[in-house]
C-alpha positions as CSV (number, residue, x, y, z in Angstrom):
1,M,80.0,85.9,100.1
2,L,80.9,88.4,97.4
3,R,83.0,91.5,98.2
4,I,83.1,94.3,95.6
5,F,86.2,96.5,95.5
6,K,85.6,99.8,93.8
7,T,89.4,100.6,93.5
8,Y,92.2,98.1,93.0
9,R,94.6,98.1,95.9
10,P,96.6,94.8,95.9
11,L,97.4,94.9,99.6
12,Q,93.8,95.5,100.6
13,V,92.6,92.7,98.4
14,A,95.4,90.4,99.7
15,R,94.4,91.0,103.3
16,Y,90.8,90.3,102.5
17,V,91.6,87.0,100.7
18,K,93.9,85.9,103.4
19,S,91.5,86.6,106.2
20,Y,88.4,85.0,104.7
21,F,90.2,82.0,103.1
22,R,87.3,81.1,100.6
23,G,84.8,83.2,98.6
24,R,84.5,85.5,95.7
25,I,85.5,89.1,95.0
26,F,84.8,91.6,92.2
27,I,87.2,94.4,91.3
28,V,85.5,97.2,89.3
29,G,87.2,97.6,85.9
30,I,89.0,94.2,86.2
31,G,86.5,91.5,86.8
32,G,85.5,88.7,89.2
33,F,87.7,86.2,91.0
34,E,87.2,83.2,93.3
35,F,89.6,82.4,96.1
36,D,90.2,79.2,98.0
37,S,92.8,78.3,100.6
38,G,93.8,81.9,100.9
39,R,94.9,82.3,97.2
40,L,93.2,83.7,94.2
41,L,92.2,81.2,91.6
42,P,92.7,81.8,87.8
43,P,89.6,83.5,86.3
44,K,87.6,81.7,83.7
45,S,88.5,84.3,81.0
46,A,92.1,84.5,80.0
47,D,92.3,88.3,80.1
48,L,95.9,89.5,80.5
49,K,94.9,92.3,82.9
50,A,93.1,89.8,85.2
51,L,96.0,87.4,85.1
52,N,98.4,90.3,86.1
53,V,96.1,91.2,89.0
54,L,96.0,87.5,90.0
55,T,99.8,87.2,90.2
56,E,100.2,90.5,92.0
57,V,97.6,89.8,94.7
58,N,99.0,86.2,95.2
59,R,102.5,87.7,95.5
60,E,101.2,90.1,98.2
61,I,99.5,87.2,100.0
62,Q,102.8,85.4,100.0
63,T,104.6,88.5,101.4
64,L,102.0,88.8,104.2
65,S,102.5,85.2,105.1
66,V,106.3,85.6,105.3
67,V,106.1,88.8,107.4
68,V,103.7,87.4,109.9
């Protein structure tokens, strides 16, 4: 299942990743990601922008886990 996000909103992406647990997403302007076990996995390309998005979304997922 592939979800395409037209705008990058870390909290929205984090909620999607946490709720579906495994799959793929694509963020327009940033790139594609895979997620497993409710966490984003590192992208195949070592793009600095993509890595920053990865850490930010995983941080949001961790925050959601603590709050709930």
